[in-house]
C-alpha positions in Angstrom: -29.4 -18.4 -43.7 -26.5 -18.8 -41.2 -24.8 -22.2 -41.1 -24.9 -23.7 -37.7 -21.4 -24.7 -36.7 -19.9 -27.2 -36.4 -22.4 -29.9 -37.2 -24.4 -28.8 -40.3 -21.7 -28.9 -42.9 -21.9 -31.7 -45.5 -19.2 -34.4 -45.2 -16.5 -35.4 -47.7 -14.9 -38.8 -48.3 -12.7 -40.1 -45.6 -9.1 -39.0 -44.9 -7.2 -36.7 -42.6 -7.0 -32.9 -42.6 -4.8 -30.8 -40.4 -5.6 -27.5 -38.8 -2.5 -25.7 -37.4 -3.0 -23.5 -34.3 -0.4 -20.7 -34.2 -0.5 -19.3 -30.6 1.9 -18.3 -27.9 2.7 -21.4 -25.8 5.7 -19.7 -24.1 6.2 -16.2 -22.8 3.7 -13.9 -21.0 0.7 -15.0 -23.1 1.4 -18.8 -22.8 -1.7 -19.4 -20.6 -3.9 -17.6 -23.1 -2.4 -19.6 -25.9 -3.0 -22.9 -24.1 -6.7 -21.9 -23.5 -7.2 -21.2 -27.2 -5.8 -24.6 -28.0 -8.1 -26.2 -25.4 -11.1 -24.3 -26.9 -10.1 -25.4 -30.4 -9.9 -29.0 -29.3 -13.3 -28.8 -27.7 -14.7 -27.6 -31.1 -13.0 -30.5 -32.9 -14.3 -33.0 -30.4 -17.8 -31.6 -31.1 -17.3 -31.8 -34.8 -18.7 -34.8 -36.6 -18.0 -36.5 -40.0 -15.1 -37.0 -42.3 -12.3 -36.2 -43.0 -10.8 -36.7 -39.6 -9.2 -33.4 -38.4 -5.9 -33.3 -36.6 -4.9 -30.2 -34.5 -1.3 -29.1 -34.9 -0.3 -26.7 -32.1 2.6 -24.4 -32.9 4.3 -22.0 -30.5 4.7 -18.4 -31.8 6.4 -17.2 -28.6 4.3 -14.0 -29.2 6.7 -12.6 -31.8 6.6 -12.1 -35.5 9.7 -14.2 -36.0 8.3 -16.9 -33.8 5.1 -16.8 -35.8 7.0 -17.1 -39.1 8.8 -20.2 -37.8 5.5 -21.7 -36.5 3.9 -21.1 -39.9 6.9 -22.8 -41.7 6.5 -25.8 -39.4 2.8 -26.0 -40.0 3.0 -25.8 -43.7 5.8 -28.4 -43.8 3.6 -30.7 -41.7 0.8 -30.4 -44.3 -1.6 -28.0 -42.6 -4.8 -27.6 -44.6 -5.6 -24.3 -42.8 -3.9 -22.1 -40.2 -5.8 -20.6 -37.2 -3.9 -17.8 -35.6 -1.6 -15.9 -34.9 -2.8 -13.9 -32.0 -1.4 -10.4 -32.7 -1.7 -8.2 -35.7 2.0 -7.6 -35.9 2.5 -11.4 -36.4 0.1 -11.7 -39.3 2.3 -10.4 -42.2 5.1 -12.9 -41.2 2.6 -15.8 -41.3 1.1 -14.6 -44.6 4.5 -14.6 -46.3 4.6 -18.4 -45.6 1.0 -19.3 -46.0 0.3 -17.3 -49.2 2.7 -19.1 -51.6 1.6 -22.4 -50.0 -2.1 -21.7 -50.7 -3.0 -22.2 -47.0 -5.8 -19.9 -45.7 -5.2 -18.1 -42.4 -7.8 -17.3 -39.7 -6.1 -14.8 -37.4 -7.4 -13.7 -34.0 -6.4 -10.0 -34.5 -8.9 -7.2 -34.7 -6.6 -5.1 -36.9 -8.4 -4.8 -40.3 -5.2 -3.5 -41.9 -3.7 -7.1 -41.8 -6.6 -8.6 -43.8 -6.0 -9.8 -47.3 -7.5 -12.4 -49.6 -7.0 -15.8 -47.9 -5.7 -14.0 -44.7 -8.8 -13.4 -42.6 -9.3 -11.3 -39.5 -11.7 -13.0 -36.9 -11.4 -10.5 -34.1 -14.3 -8.0 -33.5 -13.4 -5.0 -35.5 -13.7 -1.6 -33.8 -15.4 -0.3 -37.0 -18.2 -2.9 -36.5 -18.8 -1.8 -32.9 -19.0 1.9 -33.9 -21.4 1.3 -36.8 -23.7 -0.8 -34.7 -23.7 1.7 -31.8 -24.2 4.8 -33.9 -27.0 3.0 -35.8 -28.7 2.2 -32.5 -28.3 5.7 -31.2 -29.7 7.1 -34.4 -32.8 4.9 -34.1 -33.3 6.3 -30.7 -33.4 9.9 -32.2 -29.8 10.9 -31.4 -28.5 13.5 -33.8 -25.7 15.4 -32.0 -22.7 13.2 -31.2 -19.5 13.7 -29.1 -16.6 11.3 -29.2 -14.1 10.8 -26.3 -11.3 8.6 -27.4 -7.7 7.8 -26.4 -5.0 9.6 -28.2 -3.4 6.5 -29.7 -3.7 4.1 -32.7 -6.9 2.5 -31.3 -8.4 6.0 -30.8 -7.6 6.9 -34.4 -9.3 3.8 -35.7 -12.4 4.7 -33.7 -12.4 8.3 -34.8 -11.9 7.3 -38.5 -14.9 5.0 -38.2 -17.0 7.5 -36.2 -16.8 10.4 -38.5 -18.2 8.8 -41.7 -20.8 6.8 -39.9 -22.3 9.8 -38.1 -22.2 11.8 -41.4 -23.9 9.0 -43.4 -26.7 8.9 -40.9 -27.3 12.7 -41.1 -25.9 13.3 -37.6 -23.7 16.1 -36.4 -20.4 15.7 -34.7 -20.2 18.5 -32.2 -16.9 17.5 -30.6 -14.1 15.0 -30.6 -12.0 14.9 -27.5 -8.8 12.9 -27.3 -7.2 11.9 -24.0 -3.9 10.8 -22.7 -4.1 7.5 -20.7 -3.9 9.2 -17.2 -6.3 10.8 -14.8 -5.7 14.3 -15.9 -6.1 13.5 -19.5 -9.3 11.4 -19.1 -10.8 14.0 -16.7 -10.1 16.9 -19.0 -11.6 15.2 -22.1 -14.8 14.1 -20.4 -15.1 17.6 -18.8 -14.8 19.3 -22.2 -17.4 16.8 -23.6 -19.8 17.6 -20.8 -19.5 21.4 -21.6 -20.2 21.4 -25.3 -22.4 24.1 -26.4 -26.0 23.0 -27.3 -25.5 19.7 -25.5 -25.3 16.3 -27.0 -27.6 13.4 -27.7 -25.0 10.7 -27.6 -21.5 10.3 -26.2 -19.3 7.6 -27.6 -16.7 6.7 -25.0 -13.8 4.6 -26.3 -10.8 3.0 -24.6 -8.9 -0.1 -24.1 -9.1 -1.9 -20.7 -8.0 0.4 -17.9 -8.2 3.6 -19.9 -11.9 3.1 -20.6 -12.6 2.4 -17.0 -10.7 5.4 -15.9 -12.5 7.7 -18.4 -15.9 6.3 -17.4 -15.6 7.3 -13.8 -15.7 11.0 -14.9 -19.0 10.6 -16.8 -21.3 10.9 -13.7 -18.7 13.2 -12.0 -19.3 15.8 -14.7 -23.1 15.3 -14.6 -23.5 13.5 -17.9 -26.8 11.7 -17.2 -27.2 8.5 -19.2 -31.0 8.9 -19.0 -30.7 12.1 -21.1 -27.6 11.3 -23.1 -27.0 7.9 -24.8 -23.6 6.8 -23.4 -22.1 4.4 -25.9 -19.0 2.2 -25.1 -16.5 1.0 -27.7 -13.7 -1.2 -26.5 -11.7 -4.3 -27.5 -12.1 -5.5 -23.9 -15.9 -6.0 -24.2 -15.8 -9.1 -22.1 -14.0 -7.5 -19.2 -16.1 -8.3 -16.1 -15.1 -5.0 -14.6 -17.2 -3.1 -17.1 -20.4 -4.7 -15.7 -19.3 -3.9 -12.2 -18.6 -0.2 -12.8 -21.5 1.8 -11.4 -20.4 4.8 -13.5 -21.4 2.8 -16.6 -24.9 1.8 -15.4 -27.2 2.9 -18.2 -24.5 2.8 -20.9 -24.7 0.7 -24.1 -22.3 -1.6 -25.8 -22.4 -3.7 -29.0 -21.1 -7.1 -28.0 -22.1 -10.8 -28.1 -22.7 -11.0 -24.3 -25.4 -13.6 -24.8 -26.7 -16.9 -23.2 -24.8 -18.7 -26.0 -21.5 -17.4 -24.7 -22.5 -18.2 -21.2 -23.0 -21.8 -22.3 -19.5 -21.8 -23.8 -18.0 -20.5 -20.6 -19.8 -23.3 -18.6 -18.7 -26.0 -21.0 -15.1 -24.7 -21.0 -14.9 -24.6 -17.2 -16.4 -28.0 -16.9 -13.8 -29.4 -19.3 -10.7 -27.7 -18.1 -11.5 -26.6 -14.5 -10.8 -22.9 -15.0 -12.5 -19.9 -16.5 -12.3 -19.2 -20.2 -10.4 -16.1 -21.2 -11.8 -13.6 -23.7 -10.4 -15.2 -26.9 -11.2 -18.8 -26.0 -14.6 -18.6 -27.5 -13.1 -17.1 -30.7 -10.7 -20.1 -30.7 -13.7 -22.4 -30.6 -15.5 -20.6 -33.4 -12.3 -20.5 -35.5 -11.8 -24.3 -35.2 -15.5 -25.0 -35.9 -15.4 -22.7 -39.0 -12.2 -24.3 -40.2 -13.7 -27.8 -39.8 -16.9 -26.8 -41.6 -14.9 -25.1 -44.4 -12.7 -28.2 -44.9 -15.8 -30.3 -45.3 -17.7 -27.9 -47.5 -14.7 -27.0 -49.8 -14.9 -29.9 -52.3 -14.2 -28.9 -55.8 -15.1 -25.3 -55.2 -12.1 -24.7 -53.0 -11.5 -23.4 -49.5 -11.9 -19.7 -50.3 -15.5 -20.2 -51.5 -16.3 -22.2 -48.4 -14.8 -19.6 -46.0 -16.6 -16.7 -47.6 -20.1 -18.1 -47.7 -22.2 -15.0 -47.9 -24.8 -16.6 -45.6 -22.3 -16.5 -42.8 -21.8 -18.8 -39.9 -23.1 -19.0 -36.3 -20.7 -19.4 -33.5 -20.5 -18.8 -29.8 -19.6 -15.2 -30.5 -22.6 -14.7 -32.7 -23.4 -14.7 -36.4 -20.5 -13.6 -38.7 -19.1 -13.9 -42.2 -15.8 -13.4 -43.9 -15.4 -11.2 -46.9 -13.1 -12.0 -49.8 -10.8 -9.1 -48.8 -10.2 -10.8 -45.4 -12.3 -8.6 -43.1 -15.3 -9.9 -41.2 -18.8 -8.7 -40.6 -20.7 -9.4 -37.3 -24.3 -9.2 -36.3 -24.1 -7.7 -32.7 -26.7 -7.3 -30.1 -26.9 -4.0 -28.1 -26.5 -4.6 -24.4 -27.1 -2.1 -21.6 -25.1 -2.2 -18.3 -27.4 -2.4 -15.4 -27.2 -3.4 -11.7 -26.8 -7.1 -11.8 -25.1 -7.3 -15.2 -25.5 -6.6 -18.9 -29.0 -6.9 -20.4 -29.7 -7.3 -24.1 -32.0 -4.4 -25.2 -31.8 -4.9 -28.9 -31.2 -8.1 -30.8 -29.6 -8.1 -34.3 -31.1 -10.0 -37.2 -30.2 -13.7 -37.0 -28.9 -13.8 -40.6 -27.3 -11.5 -43.2 -30.3 -10.4 -45.3 -28.4 -8.9 -48.3 -26.4 -12.1 -49.1 -23.8 -10.0 -50.8 -20.1 -9.5 -50.1 
């Protein structure tokens, strides 16, 4: 069953371990980086037992070269494990330093291409969202699917996930519409989706931040009724409060850990630091809690075995586990956007039942 973090891990003999936090503490994302540090410190304050764990903040400046220098500094300072960096483009530079030193990395990116043994991706993978959404729609008798997705790298990742999942479930892809990130592009793609011959059972609408919100406004405009067509939302900005306020999305579904547990984290963070927690702050907490648990569980078996426990771990962003190849798996609830906010309409299992990698 899932290991409750951070308190349930067995303790080791006394001593001091060091967890490095590689985040931007200067530049445009400095405030986000500081919030991640704050959340990590909150997790370590909650953590009990030995060894004592010291947090080593290191500024990446938001660049690959800055991340490399931060990793060098962390390894030289004796880091047991590295949490970060923030961006996928920074991960290879960090891995060049961490790999020969034998220091595991828990990165915040959602780019699965950066994953490797001992270099783990903690961000919610677009592939995970797509698989969960299509599985839900299939269970609700959806068989004919349409994808509307941005014409960019994120859109390609969504499409590359969408096609095999629909096929594996015996569904039919009746259209894939790609859109440029502007009003004409989004309008045209949704209009073409609405006019597919024979109709559709489910529409997967993908986007990143403003592009998704723009595209969503055309769903009711072109008479796509969410009571007849399952409207599914895939986005890296799943915690964007604007999604729950957009009337065009009422009735739509998303796979995301918008749960009372995350609400509890938001309350605790604001109480501790007197400002709202940004999206990645909860992931920072979970990363630090996982790092602390792994350090205490490692013992003679080593850090890799502890980090890739097939039973998984439970954090503020739900139940997840890390695979030996560096990617993650998450058990996500399905939420529906309604007046007054998002409501959980289907809960996932509370544990990984296969216990395999």
